[in-house]
C-alpha positions in Angstrom: 1.0 -11.3 15.6 -2.8 -11.5 15.6 -4.4 -14.6 16.9 -7.8 -15.2 15.2 -9.5 -18.3 16.4 -7.3 -21.1 15.1 -4.7 -19.1 13.1 -2.2 -16.5 13.9 -1.4 -13.7 11.4 1.6 -11.5 11.0 0.6 -7.9 10.7 2.1 -7.7 7.2 -0.2 -10.5 6.1 -3.2 -8.6 7.5 -2.1 -5.4 5.6 -1.5 -7.4 2.4 -4.9 -9.1 2.6 -6.9 -6.1 3.6 -5.5 -4.0 0.7 -5.3 -6.9 -1.7 -1.6 -6.3 -2.4 0.8 -8.3 -4.5 4.3 -9.3 -3.2 5.7 -6.4 -5.2 3.2 -4.0 -3.8 4.2 -5.0 -0.3 7.9 -4.6 -1.2 7.2 -1.1 -2.5 5.1 -0.1 0.5 7.9 -1.4 2.8 10.4 0.7 0.8 8.3 3.8 1.5 7.6 3.0 5.1 11.3 3.1 5.8 11.6 6.5 4.0 8.7 8.6 5.1 8.3 12.2 4.2 10.3 12.0 1.0 9.2 12.0 -2.7 10.5 9.3 -5.1 10.1 8.5 -8.8 9.6 5.1 -10.2 13.1 4.9 -11.7 14.8 5.4 -8.3 12.4 2.9 -6.6 13.1 0.3 -9.3 16.8 0.7 -8.9 16.8 0.6 -5.1 14.3 -2.3 -4.8 15.8 -4.3 -7.7 12.3 -4.6 -9.3 11.5 -4.2 -12.9 10.4 -0.6 -13.8 7.0 -1.8 -15.1 6.4 -3.7 -11.9 7.2 -0.6 -9.8 4.9 1.5 -12.0 2.0 -0.9 -11.6 2.6 -1.1 -7.8 2.8 2.6 -7.2 -0.4 3.1 -9.3 -2.2 0.4 -7.2 -0.9 1.8 -3.9 -2.0 5.3 -4.9 -5.5 4.1 -5.9 -5.8 2.4 -2.5 -4.9 5.6 -0.7 -1.5 4.6 0.6 0.6 6.8 -1.6 0.4 10.5 -2.6 1.2 11.3 -6.2 2.5 14.6 -7.5 3.5 15.8 -10.9 7.2 16.9 -11.3 7.6 19.2 -14.3 10.9 18.7 -16.2 13.0 21.7 -17.3 13.1 20.5 -20.9 9.4 19.9 -21.1 7.3 17.0 -20.0 6.8 15.7 -16.5 7.2 12.6 -14.3 5.2 11.5 -11.3 6.7 11.3 -7.9 5.3 9.5 -4.9 5.3 9.7 -1.1 3.7 7.5 1.5 0.9 8.9 3.6 1.2 9.1 7.3 1.0 5.7 9.1 -2.1 6.8 11.0 -3.9 7.5 7.7 -3.0 4.1 6.3 -4.1 2.5 9.6 -7.5 4.2 9.2 -7.9 2.8 5.7 -7.0 -0.7 6.9 -9.2 -0.5 10.0 -12.2 0.5 7.8 -11.7 -2.6 5.7 -11.3 -4.8 8.8 -14.5 -3.3 10.3 -16.4 -3.9 7.0 -15.2 -7.5 7.1 -16.3 -7.9 10.8 -19.7 -6.5 9.9 -20.0 -9.1 7.1 -19.1 -11.9 9.5 -21.7 -10.6 12.0 -24.4 -10.5 9.2 -23.5 -14.1 8.1 -23.7 -15.3 11.7 -27.1 -13.7 12.1 -28.4 -15.5 9.1 -26.7 -18.8 10.1 
């Protein structure tokens, strides 16, 4: 728990806010956090999380764009391909979040200087 002035925040709230994640994004990220080092396709993720496939596809796209997931192309034997995803190391994700928090703190500092 993080106590900031008059409010306490759960770390999941900080992560959700810092990365501007939806509830589905958080659920997908949590899915990956508990299965590090493995590649998953959206069909399996949807099945195991009980989320709609299109929701999973949007979430993994967003998490990849934010630098949380790694995406790789998996070529199929009969032609075509699918994408598979794996979560980055927790330290890399921590670095991304801390950069966002530091930018926020800098904005607060600037606002206070102009106050």
